[in-house]
N, C-alpha and C positions, 0 to 999 in steps of 0.2 A: 230618534230612538224608534226601533221597530217593536211593536207589541204583538203578542200572540205567538211568538216563536221562542222555543227553549233550545238552548245550546248545551251540548255536552261539555263538561269541564275535565275531560280526560286528556292529559298531556302524554305525548309519545315517550317511550322509554329512551333514555340516553344511551348511546352506544358507548360502553365502557371497556370494550375489548375488541380487538380485531387482530387477525393473524393470517399472513400470507405465507404459503409454503410451496416452494418450487422443487420439483423432482424428489419430494419426500424428505429433503434434508436442509434446504436453503431457505432462510427466513430473511429476505432482503428488506431494507427500508423502502417502503412503498408509498408513493405520493398520489398515484392515480391508477384506476383500472376502468377501462371501458369494455363493453361487451355487447355484440350485436348477434342475436340468435340467427338471423338471416333466413327465415322461413319464406318460401314461395308458396302461397296458398292459391289453389285453383278451385273454381266453382264448377260443379257437375250440373249441366243444364238438364231440366226435366219439365217439359211443357204441361205435364199432368199435375205438377205441384202448384200450390197457391202462389208461391214466390217465383216460380219458373226455374227454381234450382233445387236439386235433390239434396246436395251436401257440399261442404267445403272440405278440401283435402290438402294436406301438406305434400307437395310434389317434389320439393328439393329443399336442401338446407346447406347453407354455407356459413358456419359460425366463425366469426372473426372478433378480434379485440385488440387492445393495446394495454400494455403494462408499463408504467413509468416507475423505475426503481433507481435508488442510488447505485452508482457504479460499484459492484462488488469486486473484491480482489480476485484475479484469475484463479488463484489457488482455492478460493471458496466456491466460485461458480464462474466458469469461462464462457461468457455470453457468446463470444465470437466463435469458439470451437463448436458450440451447439448450433449456431447459425450456419456456419460453413459446412458442417458435416451433415446437416439435414436431420439430425437425430431427433426422435420424438421425446417429449418430456411430459410432465404432469403439473397441474396447478390446483391448489386447494386454497380457498379463501373463506374464512369464518369471521362473521361479524356478530357480536353480541354473545349471549350466554347459551348454556345448555338447557335451561328451563323453558318449557313450552311458552311460546309467545315472545321470546326475548332474542331470537337469533335467526340468521340466514347463513346458509353454507352453499358455496358455489364450488363445484368440482369439474375440472376438465381433465379426464383421464388420459387423453392423448392429444398433444398439441405440437406444433412446429413453430419456431420463431421464423418470421419472414423478413426481418430487417432490423436495423438498429440505427438510432439517431442519437448522437451525444447532445446533451443539453446542460443547462445550468439552472440550479434552484438555490438562489440566495448564496452563491459562491460555492456550492457543492455540485460536483459533476454527477449527472444522472444519465440513464439510458431510457429512451422511449422504444419499447420493443413490441412491434406489431406481431400478432400471433394468429394462427389458423388452427382450429380444432380439426384433427384428422382421424377421429375414431370412426368406427363403422356406423352403428345406429345409436351410439351412446356418447355423442360428442360432448355432452355436458349434463350436469344434474344440478338443480336448484332446490334446496330444502328450506322451507320456512318452519322454524321450530316454535 
């Protein structure tokens, strides 16, 4: 037993709501989402600085991710039509509630699907959909509520 240390007894909030929205209308059954902001950070050298660097700057960004969803009906959302046409889409993912401190919201206002791999999740067909954000300087937004 360690003495002299006090631990907080605060438990994290349970996620009791999550909602994925594609192109503003489709809410697929979603089993996984990965997201890599893809920043390239460069240091600006300055021999007059104590650390020999003046600042760090983001010089490029390639935001990519993967969404794994249950295979939707083509009439609901045609993954392959979006993929082959190269059309841009949107993605919005909300986790938790609207009250301060209870939620996270991720928005990708312009994305392109870059592939599709069919898979199986306990007997249900799914799609693993790699994506690339293709907005100008607003590839994504992450809000902590």
